[in-house]
C-alpha positions in Angstrom: -106.3 -9.5 27.9 -105.4 -7.7 24.7 -103.2 -5.3 26.6 -101.1 -8.1 28.0 -100.8 -9.7 24.5 -99.5 -6.4 23.2 -97.0 -6.2 26.0 -95.9 -9.7 25.2 -95.4 -8.7 21.5 -93.3 -5.8 22.8 -91.2 -8.2 24.9 -90.6 -10.3 21.8 -89.3 -7.2 19.9 -87.0 -6.4 22.8 -85.6 -9.9 22.8 -85.0 -9.8 19.1 -82.7 -6.8 19.4 -81.0 -7.6 22.7 -80.3 -11.3 21.9 -79.2 -10.9 18.2 -75.9 -12.0 16.8 -73.9 -10.0 15.8 -74.4 -7.6 18.6 -76.9 -4.8 18.1 -76.5 -1.6 20.1 -75.4 1.9 19.7 -71.7 2.2 19.1 -69.1 2.8 21.7 -69.0 6.6 21.9 -66.8 8.6 24.2 -69.7 9.2 26.6 -69.8 5.5 27.6 -66.3 6.0 29.1 -67.9 7.8 32.1 -69.9 4.7 33.2 -67.0 2.5 32.4 -64.9 4.5 34.8 -67.3 3.9 37.7 -67.2 0.1 37.5 -64.0 -0.7 35.6 -65.6 -2.2 32.5 -63.7 -1.3 29.3 -63.8 -2.5 25.7 -61.7 -5.7 25.3 -59.0 -3.9 23.3 -55.5 -2.7 23.9 -55.2 -0.2 26.8 -54.8 2.9 24.6 -57.8 2.1 22.5 -60.1 1.5 25.5 -60.2 5.2 26.2 -61.0 6.3 22.6 -64.4 6.8 20.9 -65.4 4.0 18.6 -68.5 5.3 16.8 -68.4 3.1 13.7 -69.8 -0.1 15.3 -70.5 -1.5 18.8 -67.9 -3.7 20.5 -69.4 -6.8 22.1 -67.0 -7.8 24.8 -65.9 -5.8 27.7 -63.1 -6.6 30.2 -62.9 -5.8 33.9 -60.1 -3.5 34.6 -59.3 -0.6 36.9 -61.9 1.9 37.9 -61.3 5.7 37.3 -63.2 7.4 40.1 -62.2 10.9 39.0 -63.9 10.3 35.6 -67.0 8.5 36.9 -70.4 9.8 36.0 -72.7 8.8 38.8 -76.0 7.8 37.3 -79.0 5.5 37.9 -77.7 3.5 34.9 -75.2 2.0 37.3 -78.1 0.0 38.8 -77.9 -2.2 35.8 -74.2 -2.2 35.1 -72.7 -2.5 38.6 -74.1 -6.0 39.4 -72.5 -7.4 36.3 -69.1 -5.8 37.0 -69.2 -7.0 40.6 -69.3 -10.7 39.4 -66.1 -10.3 37.3 -62.5 -10.7 38.5 -59.8 -8.5 37.0 -59.2 -9.5 33.4 -62.4 -11.4 33.0 -64.7 -10.4 30.1 -68.4 -10.1 29.6 -70.7 -9.8 26.6 -72.7 -6.5 26.6 -75.8 -8.7 25.9 -75.7 -9.8 29.5 -76.2 -6.2 30.6 -78.7 -5.8 27.8 -80.7 -8.8 29.1 -80.8 -7.3 32.6 -82.2 -4.1 31.2 -84.6 -6.0 29.0 -86.1 -8.0 31.8 -86.4 -4.9 33.9 -88.2 -3.0 31.1 -90.7 -5.9 30.5 -91.3 -6.4 34.2 -92.1 -2.7 34.5 -94.5 -3.0 31.6 -96.4 -5.9 33.0 -96.6 -4.3 36.5 -97.9 -1.0 35.1 -100.3 -2.9 32.9 -101.6 -4.8 35.9 -102.0 -1.5 37.8 -104.2 -0.1 35.0 -106.3 -3.2 34.5 -109.4 -1.6 36.0 -109.2 1.1 33.4 -109.2 -1.0 30.1 -108.9 2.0 27.8 -105.8 3.3 29.7 -104.4 -0.2 29.9 -104.8 -0.6 26.1 -103.2 2.8 25.3 -100.3 2.0 27.6 -99.8 -1.4 25.9 -99.9 0.0 22.4 -97.4 2.8 23.3 -95.1 0.2 24.9 -95.2 -2.2 22.0 -94.7 0.4 19.3 -92.5 3.1 20.9 -90.7 1.7 24.0 -89.9 -1.5 22.1 -88.9 0.2 18.9 -85.2 -0.6 18.0 -84.4 3.1 18.1 -85.1 2.8 21.8 -84.0 -0.8 22.5 -80.6 -0.3 20.9 -79.6 1.6 24.0 -79.9 -1.7 26.1 -76.7 -3.3 24.9 -74.7 -0.2 25.9 -73.3 1.6 28.9 -75.1 4.8 28.0 -77.2 6.6 30.5 -80.1 7.0 28.1 -81.7 3.7 29.0 -82.1 4.7 32.7 -83.6 8.0 31.6 -86.1 6.4 29.3 -87.1 3.6 31.7 -87.8 5.9 34.6 -89.4 8.6 32.5 -91.8 5.9 31.1 -92.6 4.6 34.6 -93.1 8.1 36.0 -95.5 9.2 33.2 -97.6 6.0 33.5 -97.8 6.3 37.3 -98.8 9.9 37.0 -101.6 8.9 34.6 -102.7 6.2 37.0 -102.9 8.7 39.9 -104.8 11.2 37.9 -107.2 8.6 36.6 -108.0 7.0 40.0 -111.7 6.3 40.6 -112.1 8.7 43.6 -110.0 11.7 43.0 -111.0 13.1 46.4 -109.0 10.3 48.1 -105.2 10.5 48.3 -103.2 8.2 46.0 -102.3 4.8 47.6 -99.0 4.7 49.4 -97.8 1.9 47.1 -98.3 4.0 43.9 -96.8 7.1 45.6 -93.7 5.2 46.6 -93.3 3.8 43.1 -93.7 7.3 41.6 -91.1 8.6 44.1 -88.6 5.9 43.1 -89.2 6.5 39.4 -88.6 10.2 39.8 -85.4 9.5 41.7 -84.2 7.2 38.9 -85.1 9.8 36.3 -83.6 12.7 38.1 -80.3 10.8 38.8 -80.0 9.3 35.3 -78.0 12.3 34.1 -77.5 15.9 35.1 -79.4 17.3 32.2 -82.6 15.7 33.6 -82.5 17.1 37.1 -85.5 19.3 36.4 -87.7 16.8 34.6 -89.1 15.3 37.8 -90.2 18.8 38.9 -91.9 19.5 35.6 -93.7 16.1 35.5 -95.2 16.4 39.0 -96.1 20.1 38.9 -99.7 19.6 37.7 -100.2 16.7 40.1 -98.9 18.7 43.1 -101.4 21.4 42.3 -104.3 18.9 42.0 -103.3 17.2 45.3 -102.6 20.3 47.3 -106.2 20.9 48.6 -107.2 17.3 49.2 -104.0 15.3 49.8 -101.4 17.9 50.9 -99.2 15.3 52.6 -98.8 13.5 49.3 -98.0 16.7 47.5 -95.4 17.7 50.1 -93.8 14.3 49.9 -93.4 14.6 46.1 -92.0 18.1 46.5 -89.5 16.8 49.1 -88.4 14.0 46.7 -87.9 16.5 43.8 -86.0 18.9 46.1 -83.7 16.1 47.2 -83.1 15.1 43.6 -82.2 18.6 42.6 -80.0 19.2 45.6 -78.1 15.9 45.0 -77.5 16.6 41.3 -76.5 20.2 41.9 -74.5 19.9 45.1 -73.5 16.4 46.1 -72.6 14.7 42.8 -69.3 15.8 41.4 -68.9 16.1 37.7 -65.7 15.9 35.7 -64.8 19.5 34.5 -64.9 18.4 30.9 -68.6 17.5 31.2 -69.5 21.0 32.4 -67.4 22.6 29.7 -69.0 20.5 27.0 -72.5 21.3 28.2 -71.7 25.0 28.5 -70.1 25.1 25.0 -73.2 23.4 23.4 -75.7 25.7 25.3 -74.0 29.0 25.0 -72.1 28.9 21.7 -74.1 26.2 19.9 -77.7 27.3 20.9 -78.1 30.6 22.6 -75.9 32.9 20.6 -77.0 31.5 17.2 -80.6 32.1 18.2 -80.1 35.7 19.3 -81.2 38.6 17.1 -78.4 40.7 18.5 -75.4 38.4 19.3 -73.3 41.3 20.6 -76.0 42.3 23.1 -76.6 38.7 24.2 -72.9 38.1 24.6 -72.6 41.3 26.7 -75.5 40.1 29.0 -73.7 36.8 29.4 -70.5 38.8 30.2 -68.7 37.3 27.2 -65.8 39.2 25.5 -66.1 40.2 21.9 -63.7 37.5 20.7 -66.3 34.8 21.7 -68.3 36.0 18.7 -65.8 34.2 16.5 -67.1 30.9 17.9 -70.8 31.4 17.5 -72.3 28.2 16.3 -69.5 26.0 17.7 -70.1 23.0 19.9 -67.8 20.9 22.0 -67.4 18.3 19.3 -67.7 20.6 16.3 -65.5 23.6 17.3 -65.3 25.1 13.8 -61.6 24.9 13.7 -61.2 26.9 16.9 -59.7 25.9 20.2 -62.6 26.9 22.4 -60.3 26.9 25.5 -58.4 29.8 23.9 -61.0 31.7 21.9 -63.8 31.7 24.6 -62.9 30.0 27.9 -65.5 32.3 29.5 -68.3 30.3 27.8 -67.0 27.0 29.0 -67.1 28.3 32.6 -70.5 30.0 32.3 -72.3 30.3 35.7 -75.8 29.0 35.8 -77.1 32.3 37.3 -76.3 34.1 34.1 -78.3 31.7 32.0 -81.2 32.0 34.4 -81.0 35.8 34.2 -81.0 35.7 30.4 -84.3 33.9 30.5 -85.8 37.0 32.1 -84.1 39.5 29.7 -84.4 37.6 26.4 -87.3 35.2 26.5 -87.7 35.4 22.7 -84.2 34.0 22.3 -85.1 30.9 24.4 -88.3 30.6 22.4 -86.4 30.6 19.1 -84.0 27.9 20.5 -87.1 25.7 21.3 -88.6 26.3 17.8 -85.3 25.4 16.2 -85.1 22.2 18.2 -88.5 20.9 17.4 -87.8 19.8 13.8 -84.7 17.9 15.1 -87.0 15.7 17.1 -88.3 14.2 13.8 -85.3 12.1 13.0 -85.1 9.7 16.0 -82.0 7.8 14.7 -78.6 9.1 15.6 -76.9 8.8 12.3 -73.4 9.3 13.6 -73.6 6.1 15.7 -73.1 2.6 14.4 -75.5 -0.1 15.6 -74.3 -3.5 14.2 -71.1 -5.1 15.4 -68.6 -5.3 12.5 -70.4 -2.9 10.2 -69.7 0.8 9.8 -72.4 3.2 10.8 -75.1 0.6 10.1 -78.7 2.0 10.2 -82.2 0.7 10.6 -82.2 -1.6 7.5 -79.1 -3.4 8.8 -80.6 -3.9 12.2 -83.8 -5.4 10.7 -81.7 -7.7 8.5 -79.9 -9.1 11.7 -82.9 -9.2 14.0 -85.7 -9.9 11.6 -89.3 -8.6 11.5 -89.6 -7.7 15.2 -86.8 -5.1 14.7 -88.9 -3.1 12.2 -89.0 0.5 13.3 -91.5 3.4 13.0 -88.6 5.8 13.1 -88.1 6.0 9.3 -91.8 6.5 8.9 -91.8 9.5 11.3 -88.6 10.9 9.7 -90.3 10.7 6.3 -93.3 12.8 7.2 -93.4 16.3 5.9 -92.3 18.9 8.5 -95.8 20.4 8.7 -97.4 17.0 9.2 -94.8 16.2 11.9 -95.4 19.5 13.7 -99.1 18.9 13.7 -98.7 15.4 15.1 -96.4 16.8 17.8 -98.8 19.6 18.7 -101.6 17.0 18.9 
């Protein structure tokens, strides 16, 4: 009973953020344009301004206009956006809180369904409810709901996948195969996660790897089914879903110039292994959005078109470089809040305090508490 009470408290927190006035949600950043292009939903602004980034504060109303298929980023996020767009005629507007409400209901329904599935394991059910109420319903997460970002789909399906994996691993008789219902739910969650965005195509494989090993001897059909689902996700993301060239260039710039080369102990050698010319060393540390005053298309176009096979090969020749990248990234996990995004309609770069002022006590966040921990304490908590 306590577990369902906690889920109810989490639902209250979600409603406080999604239903607040003025609108609460991460600001209209350029990335939202990719989902807008799929369904023809654009900020209710003059045509020229619709295609610009508006990071200072979120824009509440969106208008149905023309789709831009060549810029569309196919994502499971469209499951929540497309139904709303389909109800609008050209020129009609909608408040982003409508889309946020659809996502909120979906999240809460998932939570109650997963809680019901765990009810025979009270300890697991209670832990799930606590994590849902404190983490999944934290404003740092729920501010994604009133947006067209792909992050909500990734978070939702990752959450469902992890809970379902725990439920399978904690079943009463581990010698029996998992129920077909739970397996089907896990497969759908993995598909939603893997298709949320291209960067997540390998996450389903990583999540199910221990489960497949445990099932191989006693429930091989289940293990093969999960492997087939993961293989289909990877193939779809890599071969079937087209990406706008700018997306690939941005990802390559961030990975090669912004992460790999700065982490190398010998930048010249690493650049040579990646088949990059010496002039690319001028742009070490640059990213797509912070190009250090250089036009990356001129100084290092080779990095923007980096083949994946070279990055895979580098993992074999320079594992220490990849380890340093991971170690540098860990401290960045401590500050959950994206400070360069606004979150309150009409205010510039409003943060957690402004969100709580608008939505009240339910919008209190543990994010500032985590960000305020000493680095050593945070790393110990992460390791635990």
